[in-house]
Residue frames as qw, qx, qy, qz and C-alpha x, y, z in Angstrom:
[[0.185, -0.137, 0.952, -0.204, 17.01, 5.96, 7.54],
 [0.580, 0.071, -0.395, -0.709, 14.44, 4.01, 5.54],
 [0.544, -0.043, 0.764, -0.345, 12.04, 1.33, 6.75],
 [0.337, 0.086, -0.768, -0.537, 10.84, -1.44, 4.45],
 [0.549, 0.069, 0.617, -0.559, 7.35, -2.88, 4.96],
 [0.467, 0.158, -0.695, -0.523, 5.81, -5.83, 3.16],
 [0.659, -0.087, 0.602, -0.442, 3.46, -8.73, 3.69],
 [0.363, 0.257, -0.794, -0.415, 2.76, -12.05, 2.06],
 [0.869, -0.103, 0.204, -0.440, 0.56, -15.12, 2.10],
 [0.731, -0.230, 0.624, 0.152, 1.77, -18.71, 1.70],
 [0.739, 0.555, 0.345, 0.160, 1.25, -18.56, -2.09],
 [0.361, 0.880, -0.105, 0.291, 3.60, -15.56, -2.32],
 [0.648, -0.725, 0.198, 0.126, 6.06, -16.40, 0.48],
 [0.783, -0.047, 0.338, 0.520, 8.85, -17.75, -1.77],
 [0.387, 0.717, 0.259, 0.518, 8.40, -14.85, -4.18],
 [0.257, -0.946, 0.009, -0.195, 8.64, -12.32, -1.38],
 [0.751, -0.533, 0.261, 0.290, 11.73, -14.00, 0.09],
 [0.729, 0.166, 0.359, 0.559, 13.53, -14.10, -3.25],
 [0.343, 0.579, 0.300, 0.676, 12.71, -10.70, -4.72],
 [0.249, -0.873, -0.047, -0.417, 11.94, -8.47, -1.71],
 [0.689, -0.705, 0.165, -0.021, 13.49, -9.74, 1.53],
 [0.880, -0.068, 0.215, 0.417, 16.46, -11.39, -0.13],
 [0.483, 0.484, 0.162, 0.712, 17.33, -8.13, -1.85],
 [0.284, -0.916, -0.213, -0.184, 16.54, -5.74, 1.02],
 [0.693, -0.050, -0.175, 0.698, 19.99, -4.28, 1.48],
 [0.231, 0.232, -0.085, 0.941, 20.57, -0.92, 3.27],
 [0.445, -0.646, -0.366, -0.500, 17.21, -0.62, 5.04],
 [0.069, -0.439, 0.585, -0.679, 17.38, 0.54, 8.67],
 [0.481, 0.025, 0.688, -0.543, 14.32, -1.52, 9.61],
 [0.338, 0.018, -0.776, -0.532, 12.34, -4.29, 7.92],
 [0.538, 0.077, 0.559, -0.626, 8.71, -5.15, 8.79],
 [0.437, 0.119, -0.744, -0.491, 7.47, -8.31, 7.06],
 [0.521, -0.045, 0.627, -0.578, 4.37, -10.16, 8.13],
 [0.140, -0.058, -0.919, -0.365, 2.73, -13.35, 6.94],
 [0.550, 0.068, 0.271, -0.787, -1.09, -13.51, 6.72],
 [0.599, 0.151, 0.778, -0.113, -3.47, -16.41, 6.08],
 [0.090, 0.000, 0.721, 0.687, -4.34, -17.41, 2.50],
 [0.383, 0.452, 0.497, -0.634, -7.71, -15.69, 2.27],
 [0.607, 0.587, -0.223, -0.486, -7.51, -15.72, -1.57],
 [0.891, -0.101, 0.440, 0.045, -7.06, -19.43, -2.46],
 [0.781, 0.527, 0.160, 0.294, -5.66, -18.78, -5.94],
 [0.480, -0.513, 0.091, 0.706, -3.52, -15.76, -4.93],
 [0.341, 0.282, 0.511, 0.737, -4.65, -14.12, -8.16],
 [0.021, 0.036, 0.024, -0.999, -5.94, -10.64, -8.86],
 [0.509, 0.013, 0.046, -0.859, -9.59, -10.02, -7.93],
 [0.537, -0.098, -0.819, -0.178, -10.36, -13.71, -7.48],
 [0.666, -0.628, -0.316, -0.250, -12.53, -14.81, -4.47],
 [0.746, -0.533, -0.171, 0.362, -10.91, -13.60, -1.26],
 [0.537, 0.405, 0.013, 0.740, -8.83, -10.90, -2.94],
 [0.187, -0.790, -0.056, -0.582, -10.45, -8.03, -1.07],
 [0.781, -0.624, -0.021, 0.003, -9.76, -9.71, 2.30],
 [0.820, 0.014, 0.018, 0.572, -6.13, -10.12, 1.23],
 [0.267, 0.587, 0.029, 0.764, -5.90, -6.41, 0.49],
 [0.508, -0.789, -0.063, -0.341, -7.46, -5.66, 3.89],
 [0.865, -0.347, -0.050, 0.359, -4.45, -7.53, 5.39],
 [0.524, 0.383, 0.012, 0.761, -2.18, -5.02, 3.68],
 [0.174, -0.732, -0.050, -0.656, -4.01, -2.21, 5.35],
 [0.795, -0.597, -0.111, -0.021, -3.77, -4.03, 8.67],
 [0.791, -0.012, -0.061, 0.609, -0.01, -4.20, 8.24],
 [0.266, 0.521, 0.035, 0.810, 0.19, -0.48, 7.48],
 [0.446, -0.744, -0.102, -0.487, -1.97, 0.49, 10.44],
 [0.871, -0.450, -0.113, 0.163, 0.26, -1.59, 12.75],
 [0.624, 0.391, -0.177, 0.653, 3.44, 0.27, 11.81],
 [0.400, -0.509, -0.349, 0.678, 4.92, 2.47, 14.54],
 [0.182, 0.910, 0.287, 0.238, 3.67, 6.02, 14.14],
 [0.627, -0.539, 0.041, 0.561, 7.17, 7.40, 14.57],
 [0.232, 0.904, -0.102, -0.344, 7.52, 9.57, 11.48],
 [0.488, -0.379, 0.665, 0.418, 10.10, 7.23, 10.00],
 [0.477, 0.480, -0.434, -0.595, 10.32, 7.25, 6.15],
 [0.626, -0.004, 0.768, -0.135, 8.82, 3.98, 5.00],
 [0.380, 0.314, -0.615, -0.616, 8.72, 2.16, 1.70],
 [0.719, 0.083, 0.596, -0.348, 5.89, -0.30, 1.36],
 [0.323, 0.350, -0.706, -0.524, 6.11, -2.94, -1.43],
 [0.917, 0.026, 0.032, -0.396, 3.84, -5.81, -2.38],
 [0.721, -0.337, 0.592, 0.127, 5.39, -9.27, -2.40],
 [0.754, 0.425, 0.413, 0.284, 5.47, -9.23, -6.23],
 [0.157, 0.973, -0.171, 0.004, 8.04, -6.42, -6.41],
 [0.865, 0.044, -0.089, 0.492, 11.73, -6.88, -7.17],
 [0.272, -0.928, 0.065, 0.244, 14.11, -4.49, -5.43],
 [0.756, 0.515, 0.005, 0.404, 16.97, -3.21, -7.57],
 [0.603, -0.175, -0.158, 0.762, 20.31, -1.53, -6.80],
 [0.123, 0.211, 0.051, 0.968, 20.03, 2.14, -5.80],
 [0.355, -0.624, -0.614, -0.329, 16.51, 1.85, -4.36],
 [0.497, -0.641, -0.415, 0.413, 17.32, 2.91, -0.77],
 [0.340, -0.220, 0.065, 0.912, 19.45, 5.89, -1.83],
 [0.060, -0.319, -0.491, -0.809, 16.85, 7.07, -4.30],
 [0.415, -0.645, -0.617, -0.178, 13.90, 6.60, -1.89],
 [0.486, -0.539, -0.321, 0.608, 15.70, 8.41, 0.95],
 [0.186, -0.093, 0.190, 0.959, 16.39, 11.36, -1.35],
 [0.178, -0.406, -0.612, -0.655, 12.87, 11.40, -2.77],
 [0.412, -0.664, -0.619, 0.079, 11.08, 11.36, 0.58],
 [0.356, -0.403, -0.187, 0.822, 13.02, 14.48, 1.56],
 [0.013, -0.088, -0.366, -0.926, 11.25, 16.32, -1.25],
 [0.346, -0.493, -0.731, -0.322, 7.80, 15.29, 0.06],
 [0.391, -0.585, 0.149, -0.695, 5.59, 16.97, 2.64],
 [0.175, -0.370, 0.815, -0.409, 5.77, 15.36, 6.08],
 [0.596, 0.127, 0.676, -0.414, 2.43, 13.47, 5.91],
 [0.559, 0.493, -0.355, -0.565, 2.50, 12.89, 2.14],
 [0.751, -0.001, 0.660, 0.014, 1.91, 9.48, 0.57],
 [0.327, 0.575, -0.500, -0.559, 3.42, 8.80, -2.86],
 [0.849, 0.148, 0.477, -0.175, 2.03, 5.92, -4.90],
 [0.358, -0.189, 0.715, 0.569, 3.50, 4.11, -7.80],
 [0.427, 0.413, -0.176, -0.785, 2.02, 4.77, -11.24],
 [0.523, 0.175, 0.834, 0.031, -0.29, 2.14, -12.76],
 [0.070, 0.052, 0.533, 0.841, -1.01, 4.56, -15.66],
 [0.296, -0.514, -0.639, -0.489, -4.81, 4.02, -15.44],
 [0.517, -0.799, -0.119, -0.282, -4.69, 4.92, -11.71],
 [0.091, -0.699, 0.629, -0.329, -2.34, 5.20, -8.79],
 [0.809, 0.017, -0.588, -0.027, -1.03, 1.90, -7.53],
 [0.594, -0.689, 0.275, -0.312, -0.84, 0.77, -3.88],
 [0.974, 0.056, -0.142, 0.165, 1.75, -1.87, -4.70],
 [0.610, 0.041, -0.206, 0.764, 4.64, 0.47, -3.99],
 [0.181, -0.916, -0.236, -0.268, 4.17, 3.44, -1.66],
 [0.514, 0.144, -0.348, 0.770, 6.59, 5.89, -0.03],
 [0.353, -0.787, -0.195, -0.466, 5.56, 7.82, 3.08],
 [0.065, 0.350, -0.672, 0.650, 6.42, 8.70, 6.63],
 [0.467, -0.412, -0.782, -0.034, 4.57, 6.54, 9.17],
 [0.062, -0.161, 0.326, -0.930, 2.56, 9.04, 11.20],
 [0.267, 0.362, 0.727, -0.518, -0.77, 9.25, 13.00],
 [0.443, 0.529, -0.044, -0.723, -2.16, 11.07, 9.96],
 [0.395, 0.322, -0.748, -0.426, -1.12, 8.42, 7.46],
 [0.005, 0.077, 0.976, -0.204, -2.46, 5.68, 9.77],
 [0.390, 0.430, 0.472, -0.664, -5.84, 7.42, 9.80],
 [0.481, 0.459, -0.408, -0.626, -5.80, 7.34, 6.00],
 [0.232, 0.152, -0.951, -0.133, -5.19, 3.59, 6.00],
 [0.183, 0.270, 0.819, -0.473, -8.10, 3.19, 8.44],
 [0.456, 0.490, 0.077, -0.739, -10.34, 5.26, 6.17],
 [0.442, 0.360, -0.678, -0.463, -9.46, 3.14, 3.16],
 [0.073, 0.008, -0.987, 0.144, -10.10, -0.01, 5.16],
 [0.322, 0.381, 0.601, -0.625, -13.51, 1.21, 6.30],
 [0.483, 0.517, -0.164, -0.687, -14.45, 2.30, 2.77],
 [0.219, 0.277, -0.896, -0.270, -13.25, -1.03, 1.36],
 [0.089, 0.219, 0.937, -0.257, -15.77, -2.86, 3.48],
 [0.358, 0.532, 0.361, -0.677, -18.56, -0.38, 2.71],
 [0.485, 0.591, -0.289, -0.576, -18.00, -0.43, -1.03],
 [0.906, 0.010, 0.422, 0.025, -16.83, -4.04, -1.27],
 [0.619, 0.751, -0.173, 0.154, -13.79, -2.91, -3.25],
 [0.823, -0.123, -0.161, 0.531, -10.06, -3.51, -2.73],
 [0.402, -0.656, -0.090, 0.633, -7.76, -0.79, -1.37],
 [0.297, -0.104, 0.416, 0.853, -6.50, 0.53, -4.73],
 [0.035, -0.543, -0.649, -0.531, -10.02, 0.95, -6.17],
 [0.325, -0.806, -0.444, 0.218, -11.12, 2.73, -2.98],
 [0.377, -0.487, 0.092, 0.782, -8.19, 5.15, -3.24],
 [0.161, 0.184, 0.564, 0.789, -9.15, 5.85, -6.87],
 [0.167, -0.710, -0.635, -0.253, -12.78, 6.49, -5.89],
 [0.380, -0.767, -0.281, 0.434, -11.79, 8.85, -3.05],
 [0.356, -0.263, 0.279, 0.852, -9.40, 10.75, -5.28],
 [0.061, 0.331, 0.636, 0.694, -12.10, 11.21, -7.89],
 [0.300, -0.685, -0.573, -0.335, -14.86, 12.27, -5.52],
 [0.493, -0.622, -0.367, 0.484, -13.45, 13.83, -2.35],
 [0.156, 0.962, 0.064, 0.217, -13.28, 17.62, -2.32],
 [0.004, -0.803, 0.531, -0.269, -10.22, 17.40, -0.05],
 [0.849, 0.012, -0.513, 0.128, -8.00, 14.46, 0.90],
 [0.624, -0.780, -0.054, 0.002, -6.84, 14.20, 4.52],
 [0.576, -0.545, 0.357, 0.494, -3.13, 13.98, 3.64],
 [0.308, 0.718, -0.396, -0.483, -1.11, 15.20, 0.63],
 [0.838, 0.077, 0.533, 0.092, -0.69, 12.58, -2.11],
 [0.258, 0.729, -0.447, -0.449, 1.43, 12.22, -5.21],
 [0.968, 0.243, 0.048, -0.034, 2.67, 9.67, -7.71],
 [0.593, -0.526, 0.458, 0.402, 6.21, 8.28, -7.85],
 [0.263, 0.643, -0.479, -0.537, 8.27, 8.74, -11.03],
 [0.937, 0.222, 0.160, -0.219, 7.43, 6.01, -13.53],
 [0.628, 0.612, -0.461, 0.134, 11.08, 5.80, -14.67],
 [0.068, -0.510, 0.735, -0.442, 12.10, 4.78, -11.15],
 [0.484, 0.062, 0.792, -0.367, 9.24, 2.56, -9.97],
 [0.358, 0.277, -0.595, -0.664, 8.31, 0.68, -13.15],
 [0.610, 0.151, 0.739, -0.242, 5.86, -1.96, -14.32],
 [0.426, 0.275, 0.749, 0.426, 4.47, -3.39, -17.61],
 [0.194, 0.860, 0.472, 0.020, 2.12, -0.43, -18.01],
 [0.174, -0.865, 0.136, 0.451, 4.78, 2.23, -17.55],
 [0.401, -0.206, 0.666, 0.595, 6.50, 0.73, -20.62],
 [0.310, 0.243, -0.324, -0.860, 3.41, 1.70, -22.60],
 [0.289, -0.118, -0.913, -0.262, 1.30, -1.44, -22.27],
 [0.475, -0.121, 0.341, -0.802, -2.29, -1.66, -21.06],
 [0.882, -0.004, -0.334, -0.332, -2.98, -5.35, -21.64],
 [0.829, -0.468, 0.303, -0.051, -2.01, -8.31, -19.44],
 [0.043, 0.663, -0.726, -0.180, 1.57, -9.48, -19.95],
 [0.964, 0.130, 0.079, -0.219, 1.72, -12.76, -21.85],
 [0.842, -0.236, 0.319, 0.366, 5.45, -13.34, -21.77],
 [0.540, 0.801, 0.049, 0.254, 6.45, -10.74, -24.35],
 [0.661, 0.010, -0.168, 0.732, 10.06, -9.48, -24.20],
 [0.115, -0.967, -0.176, -0.144, 10.58, -6.10, -22.56],
 [0.523, 0.386, -0.300, 0.698, 13.41, -3.73, -21.65],
 [0.496, -0.712, -0.389, 0.311, 13.83, -2.59, -18.04],
 [0.156, 0.939, -0.064, 0.299, 14.68, 1.15, -17.89],
 [0.609, 0.258, -0.466, 0.587, 18.26, 1.75, -16.65],
 [0.118, -0.449, 0.305, -0.831, 16.86, 4.17, -14.06],
 [0.759, -0.385, -0.362, -0.381, 14.50, 1.55, -12.55],
 [0.010, -0.427, 0.740, -0.519, 15.03, 0.88, -8.80],
 [0.421, 0.088, 0.802, -0.414, 11.89, -1.18, -8.20],
 [0.347, 0.044, -0.670, -0.654, 9.78, -3.22, -10.59],
 [0.544, 0.067, 0.589, -0.594, 6.18, -4.29, -9.74],
 [0.003, -0.016, -0.919, -0.394, 4.80, -7.37, -11.51],
 [0.452, 0.466, 0.509, -0.566, 1.33, -6.02, -11.98],
 [0.588, 0.552, -0.253, -0.535, -0.48, -6.22, -15.29],
 [0.443, 0.252, -0.853, -0.115, 0.33, -9.93, -15.07],
 [0.754, -0.312, 0.092, -0.570, -1.91, -12.55, -13.49],
 [0.980, -0.116, -0.157, -0.035, -1.00, -15.60, -11.41],
 [0.601, -0.703, 0.336, 0.177, 1.99, -16.56, -9.33],
 [0.787, 0.028, 0.434, 0.436, 3.86, -18.34, -12.08],
 [0.438, 0.753, 0.237, 0.429, 3.54, -15.46, -14.45],
 [0.242, -0.955, 0.119, -0.120, 4.73, -13.02, -11.80],
 [0.747, -0.462, 0.382, 0.286, 7.71, -15.21, -10.98],
 [0.713, 0.342, 0.368, 0.489, 8.66, -15.33, -14.66],
 [0.188, 0.907, 0.105, 0.362, 8.45, -11.55, -14.97],
 [0.462, -0.859, 0.222, -0.009, 10.38, -10.84, -11.75],
 [0.829, -0.202, 0.373, 0.365, 13.06, -13.33, -12.72],
 [0.589, 0.591, 0.268, 0.482, 13.50, -11.61, -16.06],
 [0.047, -0.960, 0.025, -0.276, 13.86, -8.23, -14.40],
 [0.649, -0.685, 0.307, 0.123, 16.36, -9.49, -11.84],
 [0.810, 0.051, 0.376, 0.447, 18.45, -11.14, -14.57],
 [0.404, 0.779, 0.184, 0.443, 18.39, -8.03, -16.68],
 [0.296, -0.934, 0.137, -0.147, 19.51, -5.97, -13.69],
 [0.790, -0.432, 0.348, 0.260, 22.30, -8.40, -12.90],
 [0.718, 0.364, 0.308, 0.507, 23.60, -8.21, -16.51],
 [0.151, 0.908, 0.074, 0.383, 23.45, -4.42, -16.50],
 [0.527, -0.822, 0.217, 0.006, 25.35, -4.30, -13.17],
 [0.824, -0.165, 0.359, 0.405, 28.10, -6.59, -14.50],
 [0.555, 0.595, 0.278, 0.511, 28.37, -4.53, -17.72],
 [0.086, -0.960, -0.005, -0.268, 28.58, -1.29, -15.72]]
């Protein structure tokens, strides 16, 4: 039984409704919360971005600490057929307090995370939130710093398969997407529109992925 967790601001509300909540089929529980628009542009690392990422951590810390398998996704993720079945199977291979992040190639990505919601994982989110304020860095950069410097992390951590949770970088790209054509792997169950900047660009990418998936489903 898998829980879905996500959050959004007004700039990303329509995107989240179309590509996350509107496609959230098969989840036992859905937690979706709207937060204020602390980042006026809604764009990566623009003024207010860190505060927006703090809201993500607030959402995660508010989840029931009931041990339920939980899939967190950012609002710029498109959910694809087979996601729930794959995630439920994958979480059974993980340690009980383990957190699995999506692969951003240059570092782990906090845009898609699979874990069981426990007291231990909640303590990790609190640590990241505290460090974010101390270092004035967003959550993902803090996680990268802690991984690189901590002698021991408080919970087990891993990375999700890049052929299942995909993005522009997992296709072999390390520059910002500018509208180039791309092929979505047939194994993909969730696509994160990172390595693209701005709401309009993200909408264009997610729409392309959703259309590709729909064509593949009809062909199959």
